N, C-alpha and C positions, 0 to 999 in steps of 0.2 A: 534467596529463592524468589522473592517478589520481582526483582529486576529481570531475572531469567524468564519468569512466567510472562512478564510484560513484553519482552523481546520476542518470545515465541508467538504471543498473540498478535503482535504487530506483523510478524511474518505470515501468519495464517490470514489475517485481514488483507494483507497485500495480495496474496494469491487470489482470494475471493474478489476483491475489488478490481485489481488490474486484469485478472483472468476474465472476470465478467465483462468488463469494458471491451477487452480484446475479442471475446466471443460475439458481442453485439456488433463490433466493427466488422468482424469476419462475415457475419450474417448479412449485414447491410451493404458494406462497401465492396466485399468480395463475392457477394451474391450466393452465399452458402445456405441461405434460407432461414425459415422461422424456427427450426429446431435449435440452431446456433443462437439465435436471438433469445429464445426462451431460456436456454441454458444460461446465457449471460445475465438475464434478468434475475434468475434464481440465485446465481452466484453473487450478484450485487446486493440482493436482499440478505443473503447469508453474511456478507461483510458487515451490514448494520448490526446484526446480532453479535458477531464476534467482538466488535468494538465495545459493547456493553460489558464484556468480561474483564476488561482492564482493571487492575487493582485500584487505580486512582479514581476518585469519585467525581472529578470535574470534567464535564463534557467538553468544554472549550479547550482545556489542556490536552485531552486525548486526541481530539480532532486536529488541533494545531500541530501536535507532534506527529500525528499520522501523515500529515501533509508532507513532511520531510521524508518519511518512509516511502510514500507514494512516488515522490520524485526519483529517488534512487532505485526503487523497485521497478518503476516503469522503464528506466533505461536498461536495467538487467533483463526484464522481460523482452524488450525489443531485441536485445542481443541474442537471446535464446530462441525466441519464437520467430523472429523476422530477419535475423542476420544483420541487424543494425550494429554499427560500430561507432561508439561514442568518441568524440574528440576530447582533447585535454580539458576543454572548457566544460563539457558535459560532466566529466569525471570530477573536476574541481567543484562545480556547482552541487553535484550530488553529495560530495564530502562535506561541504558547508551545511547542506541540509541535514545530514546525519549528525553533525556536531550540534546543530540546533535542536534536534530530537533529544539528544543526550542532555542538553541544558534544560529543556522544558520538562522532561520527564524525571530525570534522575538527580538533578542538583539538590543538595541538602536544603531543606526548608524548615523554618521554625513552625511548630504546631500552632 
């Protein structure tokens, strides 16, 4: 259950961080205004809290692993929100990152 909880938390964190960054982008680059920027800042702050809920106690490990989730999640967000179509190298890179996440977070370790 701990692995499933961790995966869900990574997904929630990705929505907050990537969504927050996208909202700020929309507010600034697409001139949608301060409400979008403010919502983005709040979402980015929420991401920081969600990351603390991971079952692993090591900050560096959590953030390093989340980097891989961020890469894959950003490509997926771009597909859904902006019509971005990744090429095979984008997909291959995202898969490599997700394998890295699995190694960092879920490889068996001695206590």
